[in-house]
C-alpha positions as CSV (number, residue, x, y, z in Angstrom):
1,M,69.1,161.7,140.4
2,P,70.3,161.5,144.0
3,W,68.1,161.2,147.0
4,D,65.4,164.0,147.4
5,A,66.8,166.0,150.2
6,R,63.2,166.9,151.4
7,D,62.4,163.4,152.5
8,T,65.7,161.5,152.6
9,M,64.7,159.2,155.5
10,S,61.4,158.1,153.9
11,L,63.1,157.3,150.6
12,R,65.8,155.4,152.3
13,T,63.2,153.4,154.3
14,E,61.2,152.8,151.2
15,F,64.2,151.5,149.4
16,V,65.4,149.1,152.0
17,L,61.8,147.7,152.5
18,F,61.6,147.1,148.8
19,A,65.1,145.7,148.6
20,S,64.7,143.4,151.5
21,Q,61.9,141.5,149.8
22,D,62.6,138.0,148.6
23,G,63.6,138.0,145.0
24,A,64.1,141.8,145.0
25,N,66.4,143.1,142.0
26,I,68.7,145.3,143.9
27,R,70.3,146.9,141.0
28,S,66.9,147.7,139.3
29,L,65.8,149.3,142.6
30,C,68.9,151.4,142.7
31,R,68.3,152.7,139.3
32,R,64.6,153.4,140.3
33,F,65.7,155.4,143.4
34,G,68.6,157.2,141.5
35,I,71.4,155.7,143.6
36,S,74.4,153.6,142.9
37,P,74.5,150.0,143.9
38,A,77.2,150.6,146.4
39,T,75.0,153.1,148.1
40,G,72.0,150.8,148.1
41,Y,74.0,147.9,149.6
42,K,75.4,150.4,152.2
43,W,71.8,151.2,153.4
44,L,70.7,147.6,153.3
45,Q,73.8,146.6,155.5
46,R,73.1,149.4,158.1
47,W,69.3,148.6,158.1
48,A,70.1,144.9,158.8
49,V,72.4,145.8,161.6
50,E,70.8,148.9,163.2
51,G,67.3,149.1,162.0
52,E,66.0,152.5,161.1
53,P,68.5,154.6,163.1
54,G,71.2,153.2,160.7
55,L,69.6,155.0,157.8
56,Q,70.5,158.4,159.4
57,D,73.5,160.3,158.0
58,R,76.8,160.0,159.9
59,P,79.6,162.5,160.2
60,R,82.0,162.4,157.4
61,T,85.5,160.9,157.9
62,P,88.5,162.2,155.8
63,H,88.9,160.1,152.6
64,H,92.3,159.1,153.6
65,S,91.2,157.8,157.0
66,P,92.8,154.3,157.9
67,N,89.5,153.5,159.8
68,R,87.2,153.5,156.8
69,S,83.8,152.3,157.8
70,S,83.5,148.5,157.2
71,D,79.9,148.8,156.2
72,D,80.9,151.0,153.3
73,V,83.5,148.5,152.3
74,T,81.0,145.7,152.6
75,A,78.5,147.6,150.5
76,L,81.2,147.7,147.7
77,L,82.0,144.1,148.2
78,R,78.3,143.1,147.8
79,M,78.1,145.1,144.6
80,A,81.0,143.5,143.2
81,H,79.9,140.0,144.3
82,E,76.6,140.4,142.6
83,R,78.5,141.0,139.3
84,H,81.0,138.4,139.8
85,E,79.6,135.7,142.1
86,R,82.4,133.2,141.4
87,W,85.2,135.5,142.2
88,G,87.3,135.2,145.4
89,A,88.6,138.1,147.6
90,R,91.8,138.8,145.7
91,K,90.0,139.3,142.4
92,I,87.2,141.3,143.9
93,K,89.8,143.6,145.7
94,R,91.7,144.1,142.5
95,W,88.6,144.8,140.4
96,L,87.3,147.5,142.9
97,E,90.6,149.0,143.0
98,D,90.7,149.2,139.2
99,Q,87.3,151.0,139.5
100,G,88.9,153.8,141.5
101,H,88.0,152.5,145.0
102,R,90.5,152.5,147.9
103,M,90.4,149.2,149.5
104,P,91.8,147.8,152.8
105,A,94.3,145.0,153.1
106,F,93.4,141.6,151.4
107,S,93.0,139.9,154.7
108,T,90.3,142.5,155.8
109,V,88.5,142.0,152.4
110,H,88.7,138.2,152.7
111,N,87.3,138.4,156.3
112,L,84.5,140.8,155.3
113,M,83.5,138.5,152.4
114,A,83.6,135.4,154.5
115,R,81.6,137.0,157.2
116,H,78.8,138.0,154.9
117,G,78.8,134.8,152.7
118,L,80.3,136.6,149.7
119,L,83.0,133.9,149.0
120,P,82.3,131.0,146.8
121,G,80.9,128.2,148.7
122,T,80.6,130.1,152.0
123,A,77.4,131.2,154.0
124,P,76.8,134.3,156.2
125,G,77.8,134.1,159.8
126,I,80.8,131.6,159.4
127,P,83.8,133.3,160.9
128,A,86.7,133.6,158.7
129,T,90.1,132.3,159.7
130,G,91.8,134.7,157.3
131,R,95.4,134.0,155.9
132,F,98.6,134.7,157.7
133,E,100.7,137.1,156.0
134,H,104.1,138.4,156.8
135,D,104.5,142.1,157.3
136,A,107.3,142.8,154.8
137,P,108.9,141.4,151.6
138,N,111.5,138.8,151.9
139,R,110.4,137.5,155.2
140,L,109.2,134.3,153.7
141,W,109.2,132.8,150.3
142,Q,107.1,129.9,149.2
143,M,108.5,127.4,146.7
144,D,106.8,124.5,144.9
145,F,106.8,122.4,141.7
146,K,103.4,122.6,140.0
147,G,103.2,119.1,138.7
148,H,104.7,118.1,135.4
149,F,103.5,117.5,131.8
150,P,104.8,116.4,128.4
151,F,106.7,119.1,126.5
152,G,109.0,119.1,123.5
153,G,109.8,115.4,123.6
154,G,110.5,115.5,127.4
155,R,108.6,116.8,130.5
156,C,108.1,120.2,131.8
157,H,108.4,120.8,135.7
158,P,107.0,124.2,136.5
159,L,108.9,125.7,139.4
160,T,107.2,128.6,141.2
161,L,108.7,130.9,143.9
162,L,106.3,133.5,145.6
163,D,107.0,136.3,148.2
164,D,104.4,135.7,151.1
165,H,103.8,139.4,151.8
166,S,103.4,140.9,148.4
167,R,102.4,137.8,146.5
168,F,104.9,138.8,143.9
169,S,106.1,136.0,141.7
170,L,109.8,135.8,142.1
171,C,110.3,132.9,139.7
172,L,108.1,130.9,137.4
173,T,110.2,128.7,135.0
174,H,110.2,125.4,133.4
175,C,112.7,122.7,134.6
176,T,113.5,119.4,132.9
177,D,113.4,117.6,136.3
178,E,113.1,118.1,140.0
179,R,116.6,117.4,141.2
180,R,118.3,119.4,143.8
181,E,121.0,120.7,141.5
182,T,118.3,122.1,139.0
183,V,116.5,123.8,141.9
184,Q,119.8,125.3,143.2
185,Q,120.7,126.7,139.8
186,Q,117.4,128.5,139.7
187,L,117.7,129.8,143.3
188,V,121.2,131.3,142.6
189,S,119.6,133.5,139.7
190,V,116.6,134.5,142.0
191,F,119.1,135.3,144.9
192,E,121.3,137.5,142.8
193,R,118.3,139.5,141.6
194,Y,116.1,139.9,144.8
195,G,118.5,139.1,147.6
196,L,118.1,136.5,150.4
197,P,114.8,135.8,152.3
198,D,114.6,135.4,155.9
199,R,113.0,131.9,155.5
200,M,111.6,129.8,152.8
201,T,108.9,127.1,153.0
202,M,108.1,124.1,150.8
203,D,106.6,120.7,151.3
204,N,108.7,117.6,152.3
205,G,109.0,116.1,149.0
206,S,111.9,115.9,146.7
207,P,114.3,117.8,146.1
208,W,113.9,119.9,149.3
209,G,113.0,117.0,151.6
210,V,116.5,115.7,151.4
211,P,119.1,117.2,153.8
């Protein structure tokens, strides 16, 4: 059942006091108080930042508002992180969207998770550098060979080509070598299908390190 409207502030205060104790089982407390984990983490977040005033209701914003409250998003991220502690920002974002939640851009999700210590191997309070991302497809493509391994009596050299903005895989194919001619042949096929990018980036190794 939802919060009792007769004493909402007392219930919220009681919840955050219990949930703030060391070793508290947040999901169990949410069931006990009849609220969702996302709601529980939202009140914990507001309590930690604002104290008791943060537990008061706020004016509702339109569902489509681009300025969705960051503490609401953080509450969802905390809930997802509790279920999937080893997941990074991209998988968490996709999982929450699959659950029907509207999420901000990947860079915002990544920064919020880093700020609150929700990324694997991070701690709260460490500022996130984020990842530079071009603002439209075909602005920058990233190309790389992902090692090589024995295959069919020869060797397989996986060639990858990724659009920086959308993270769409433009090409993932096996090559028998890493020669310039082999790469050019694959690029011609990609260019014919997706057009030309403004720029491409790759390391300085063979074959693209040669003029």
